[in-house]
N, C-alpha and C positions, 0 to 999 in steps of 0.2 A: 253755748252749744249743747246740742243734744247728746246724750250717751250713746256709744256705739251700737249699731243694730245687731240683731240676732242673724241677719241674711238680707236677701234682697227685698225691696219693698213690692207688695202686691198691689195694695190699694191705699189710697189717702183720701179721706173724706172729711167734711167739716159737720160739726154738730151745730145745732140752732144756737142762736144768741139767747143767752139766759137773762133772766129778769136784772140781775146785777151788772150786766154788760159784757160779762166774759163770754168766750166762745173758744172751744177746744178743737184741734185737729186729731184725728184718729188715724192710726197706720196699722195695716196688717204687714207683717213680715214673715218671709218663707224661713223656715227652719227645719231640721231634721232632715230625712232623706225622701226620696220619692216613695219608696214603700212604707215609711214611717214617718209622715209629715207631723210636725208639731209647731205650727205657726204661732206667732206671738202678736197680741194687739196692744199697742201703746197709745196713750193720750199725752198730747203736747199743748201748751199755751201758744198763741200766736207768735210769740218771741222765741219759740223753740225749746223753752224749759219742758222738761218731762214732768208730767203729773203722776202718771202710774203706768204699770205694765202687767199684763196677765198672759199666762200660757194659753193658746186657742185650742190645746188638747185635740188637734187634728188639722185638717186642711181647711182654711177660711176660703169659702166660696164667694160670699157676698159681705160686704160691709157697707152699713148705711147709718148716717146721722139720724136721730130721732127729734121730734119737736120740742123736748124738754132738754136738749143740749148733751144727752147721751149718744149711745151707739148700739146698734144691733148687728150681730154677726151670725151668718149661716155658716155652721161648722160641719164638716164631713168627717165622722168617726168611724172606728171600726164596728160599731154597733148601730149606725144609721146617721141622718143628718139631724142636727140639733140647732135650735134658734137660742142665742144666748143675748141677754140685754145687760148693758153696763150703763149705770148712771155717770154724771160728769165726774164724780168722785172715784169711780171705778167699783161701786157696789153693784150688785145685781147678781143674776143667775139665769139658769135655764127656763126658757118659756115653753119648751116642749119639743117633741120630734115632729118632723115634717116627711111627707111622702119623698123618698130619695130621688125617684125618677122625675119629680115635678119642682126640684130644687129653685129657689127664689123667692123673693117676697117684695111687697111694696108697702110703704108707709104713707098713710093718709096725712095730709097737714093738721087735720083735727085730732090726730092722736093715734087711731088703731092701726096695727100692722096686720096685713093680710097675707095668707098663704094657702095653698092647696094642700089638702089633707087627705090621706087615704082612710076610707071609713067602712071597712069589711066589704070588700068588693066593688065599692063605689068611691067618688071622689066629692069632696065638698071645698067651697071656698069658706074658710074660716078667719076670724080676727083674734087678735090677741091684744090684752090691755097694757099699754106702756106707760100708764099713769093718767091718762086724760079720758079714759073711758072706752068701751068696747063696741065694736060694729056688730053687724048680724052674721049669720050663718047660713049659706045657701048651698043645698045639694045640687051638684053640676050633673047635667045629662049623661046618661049611660053611654058607652061606647057602642059602635055599630056591630055588624056582623062581618065575617070572612068566610066567603064561599071559595072552596078550591075544587076544582074539576080536573079528572084525570082520564087517560085512554089506555086501556091495556095494548090496544093495536092502533097505530096512527090512523086516523079517519073513523075508528070504530066507535061504538056507543060509549058516551061519557058517564062517569060515575062522579057525583058531587057530595060534599059533605060541607055542612055549614056550622059554624061556631061562633060564640059571642066574642067579640075582641074585647080585651081588658081597655078600661077608660084611659083616655089621653087627654092631658091639659097642659098649657103653658104656664108662665109666670104672670100673676096679677099685675096689672098697671092701674094708676090712679089718673083718671083724666082731668083736663083743666077744670071741668064743671063739677069735679068731686065724685064722680061715679067711679066704681072699681070694675073693671072688666077683666075677663080671663079667657083666652082661647080654648076651645074644647073641640076635639075631634069626634064627631058622631056620624061620620059616613060609612056606609057598607062597602066591603071590598070584595071584588070577585077576581080570581086569578084562574085563567083559562089553561087548557093542557100545555100550551106552549110557554107557560111561565109569565105571560103578559098580565099585568094587574090593571084593574079598571076601579075607579071609585065612583 
């Protein structure tokens, strides 16, 4: 039987089958408080024996098995979102910080991990090496513009101002054919004096 948990289970994922035939299950447990979360990540053999446990040191937003039998966690901390990689034996560490508003990642079956990163005013789709090699890096299209028009007197002349919208992107996805895609918002927005928005 497994040792008692630290709190409610948030995620359960499988690691890949390793060359020696072993496969581990990984669990993210909620612990701490809403204001100060400290989730825990645990590894189990398929028969329920615990292999190792580590403090998540924050809120585990995503937990995914990797192609080498380990696990990757996206952890939200007081200083930002961090990717952490743990091998089947619990070794590993931080892969780096990710743009917190674009949290989430995808792992390609060939090995690379993909996530969206903020790059000084822009965004890029970047990859991290989990032990099988690294993919490419692609700058994502810039955001659109935002035009806001106002009227001092209803029906009177309009005054409009335009600003550049910060870039927005979603979470990468690995398609069945191996391509990695990420949704990106590039539309221009217009807000009329009545507050109606058009894209």
